[in-house]
N, C-alpha and C positions, 0 to 999 in steps of 0.2 A: 566620276566620281560624286561623292554624295554631298548631298544639301545638307548644309546649315542651318543651324537655328538661329535667329537673331531675336534675344529677349525684347520685347517691345512695352513701353511705357504705360500705364491702368489708362483704361481709357474716359475719356471723357463726358462727363453729365450730362453733354448736349447730343450723345453720338445721336443716330438719327434710333438708335432702337437699344438707347438705353447703355446705360456702364455694362460690359462687359470686354473679356478677355481674347486674345483669338493666338495663331502662331507665325510666325508670316517664315518660308523657307528662302535661302539663300539659293536660287539655282547658277547650275557650273556659268552661266551666262551674265552672272552675277546681281538679274533679276528678281525684283523680290513681290512672291505671290502669298496674297490673305486666304486664310484659308476659314470654312468655316467653323466655328465654334463646336466641340462634336454633343449631342445632350448628353450620353453617358458620365460625361465629365463634372459638364456645368447646368448648372440644375436648372429650371426653368425658370423663365422669369412671370410673373404677378401678372393676369390677366388684370386690366384695366377697369372701369366699373363701366358700363352702360351709365351716362349720366340724367340722360332722359327719362332710364329705369327709375333710376338708384335716389336723383332727384329731382321728382318732378315737378313739370308748371304747375303754376297752382289752377292752372285751368285744363289740362289731363292731357292727354298721348292720345291720337287718331290713329287709326289705319284707315281711310279713303282708298276703296273700292271702285275703280268711274275710269272713262275714256280720257284720251292725253292727245295732244296736236304739237307736231311743232313748232308751226306759227299756230296766231290765236290763242285764245282766250275761248274752251270750253271744259266740259270735265275735270278733272284734276286742274288743269291750268288754272281757270277760275275757281277750285277750293282752295286749293292747295295754300298759296299765297294770300288770300285773306284770314285763313286759318291760324297762318303763322303770325299775320302783326296784331289780334288778337291776342295773342298769346302762346296756343299751340302748340305744341313740337307733330305734328304731321306728316306719317309715315305711305307715300300714295304707291298704289300699286295700277297699273298698266291694264287695265281690262282690251283698250284697241294702244295702237299709236301709229298714228296717219299725221301723212308729212301737214294738212290742212283739215277744217271740219269737212263733210260731205257738199254742200251746199256750195263749196267750189265745183269748173269744171269742171276737173278731176283730182283725182287725192292716192296716196298709195301708204302703205307700211302694214301694219302685221296685227294678226286678230288674236287673244291668248288663250288656251282654250281652262278646260277645269283643270287634268292635268296639269300645267304650266300653274295656275295658279295654285295648288297644293302641293305643289314640290316648293313655291313658297316661300307659302305656311308653315309647310315644316324644315326650311330651313331657320326659320325668323325660332321656332319650337327649339330646335335642337343646341338653340345660345342662350335658350330661355328669356327671349325678347318679343314673345306671344302676351306680354301686359300692357294693356290700353286701356281707355276709359270710357272710349269711343270707336262707332265705326261706322262710319260713309258708305254709300253708294248709292248708281249715281246710274246713269248706261249702264243694262246688260244684255245683251243679244240674244243669247242662248239659254235654251232649258238646261242642257247639261252645266251653263257656268251660273246659271243659278241655284242649281242644287247643291254646284258647290261653293256657291257662297254660303247658303245654307249650313252646311258641316262648317266653316270659318265662324258662325256665329255660334254654335255650340261649344269647339273649340276654344272662341276668345272668353267664353262663360264659362268655360270646366276652371279658364285660369282667374276669371276676374266674374262672378256673378253678380257684379252693380254694371258693366257692361251698357253704355243703351247703343241703342239700333238706330241713327236716325235714315231714314230708306228714304233716298228722292225716286218712286214707281215710274220712272221714264218712259212709260208706253206707248207715249204720240200730244198732238195736239191737234185744235180744230178739228176734232174730226179725221183725224188722220195717222191711222195706229202706223207707227214704228218700228215694230219688234211682229216677230212670227205669235199669231193668235193666241198660240198654245201656250203663250204663256203668262198669260191673265189671267187660269184658271191659278197656273202654282204662285202666282204673287197674292189671289184672294184663299186658296185653302194655307199655304206653307211662310206664306210674308211674315203680312200682313199680322198672322200670330205672336209672331218676335219680334217685331217690332215698336221700340221708344216713341217715333215721332214719325208720321208719314207726311209726306209736301210733294203733294198732288196737284193737278192744275182742274182743272174743272173738267176737262173729257176723260184724263186719269180718273178723277174719283166716279166719275158716270160709268169706265168699263168696272172698276175696286167692288161698286156697290151695288149695278142694275139698274141707278135713281136717273136719272133725269131732273137735270139741274136749272131749272126756270126759275126760281123766285129764292131768297133767302134763306125762307123756311130749308123749300129745298138742301139748299146747304149743308142748312143745320141739321138736316134730318138726315145726311150723309155719314155728316161730321160723327155723329150715336152709331150711327151702325158702324163705322169702323170703331170706335169706341168699344163696341161688345164682343169684337172679333180678337182686340187684343192692344195696340196703342194709348198711350194717354194723352198723347198730341198730336193734335193733326189739323193742319194749317192749307185748307184749296190756294194755293199762291196767287190765282190768278181765275173769277170767275165775271165773265161779262153779267150784268143782269141788269135785264130794262134801262140799258143807254150806260151803266155802268160800270169800270171794272173797278173790284173788289178782294181782299186777300180775306178770307173770314178763318178764326181759330175757332179750336174747338179743348181746352183741357179740362179735364176729369181727374181731377185729383184724388177722391176718394171713389172707391164701388157705391156707397152710400149716398154719397152729395151727385145732381148733376151736375154736369162739365158748363165749367164759366165761356162763354164764345161771345167774341165783338165781331166787328169787321173793323176793315180799313181802306177809306176809299181809296184809289190811286189814281193819280195824276194821266193821265194819256199822254204819250209824248206818238205823235208821228213818223213814228218808225223801226223798223225790222233791227230787234236784235240777236245775235246768238252771243249762248252763255245764262245766261239770265237767270232759269230756272234754273244751274248746276251754283249760280251765286247767292244767288238768295236761298240754299238750303245750307250752302257753309253757313250764311250769317244768319242763318236762326237759331245752328248748330252753337254757335257761336258767342249768342248773344242771350239765349235760352239757359247757357249754361252758367254766364252768369245770372241772371237770374230765373231759377229751377221753378221757382211760386210765381211766377209773372210773364205769362207767357204773351201778355197783348203791351208790354215794357218790349222784350224784345222783338214780337213783329214792326212793334212804333221805328225800332232803331235801325232794324234790317233791312225796311220798306225806304223809308228815309234817306240813309246808307245809297243803295240800292239807285232810288234815285237819283242824287244828284252825281252820280257815276253817271249815270245813262243822259242828263242832261250837260257832262262835257262831255259825253263822245260825238253829240249830235255838234255842238260847240265847234267840237274840229274838226269833223267833217268838214261844215261849212269854213271855217278859216282854212282848212284845203283848199274852198272852190268845188266839196261833192256835194249835191243834194241828198243829202238824208233820206230822204224819202222813197229815194226811188232802188236801193236795193237791200239786204241785210246786212247788218257794219259790227266790223266786233270791237269789243267793249275797249273802253281805256283802262286798264285794269291798276299798273301799276301808279297811273298817274293822278289813280284818285285816291291813293292809300292814308291822306289825310282825311282825310271820309270816313274809310272804312275803319278805322283806329280813335276818328273821334266825332260820326256823325252831329248833325245838330235834328235834333225830330220834327221835322216839318210835315209827316202824315201822321194823324193821330187815330185812335183805336175807338170808339164806339162801342160800347157794352149791348149786351140785348139781354132786355128784361131789369133792365134800371131804368 
């Protein structure tokens, strides 16, 4: 017996794939089967626009290439949410995906290589999705991956020449190197010249410039050295100088004028936290985008926001009956979203030369 064709009513506009027609066939057993519409018979539906591209936010669209942990807040887990709270569309690429950060007794996971990163970029390009206003990078563990990141910078700037590249050159801290030694020269020779903003800590700025930072003037000299290599904005996010914990910022607005430089004294909290460097860079990106000509105001907001979050973190560990000075702490990011969106400025910048 041949199957009979049963007429179908017009599809509802609420159908999952939009209005469409198809055929239902009555089989010998009386069951109905639905067939896909034939491409030759029915025209293709117009592809809807990507709204983050077609109607971009007032702030921008960020591609963030950083590490990721399933549990806890480091890398992209520490950066994406705050940037979203500040109004950005953020597309994360995870350079590594681990169960937890490496400070735990064990961890499991995968590491993305340069070819896999480029596959993702080509996938975005094939669908015309490569228009970003900002690129943010953090921990990168190999020269080959960092070389591919440099290719990504070139690719993104071929689409948007005004792309801002915010680079947290994660090399190490407190005299300890986290990455292979050969990455230092790649950052010095290739990454620093193409970065718009650099956010090294004290140890990292020493590695990048070859200068020892033992005074505030040393910090300013190091900022000037980095300006001469490329980036307009340099923020040494933490420097322990003469017993004080400082952020030192420098903004070279034009080639002809000297940079505007400032410091912020950061209150010391007797605890060690993970993910704070990643969060600091994300907040600096977010607030410096809102105040592009006022890096000191952006830094005030970023530091004040971070301090409120860290105080909450310490208080919550104490409430849980744990001494926060005895171990590294996971930051209370979600619980601090009001302080991220609308921080009260508690840490003021002091200009040099004023």
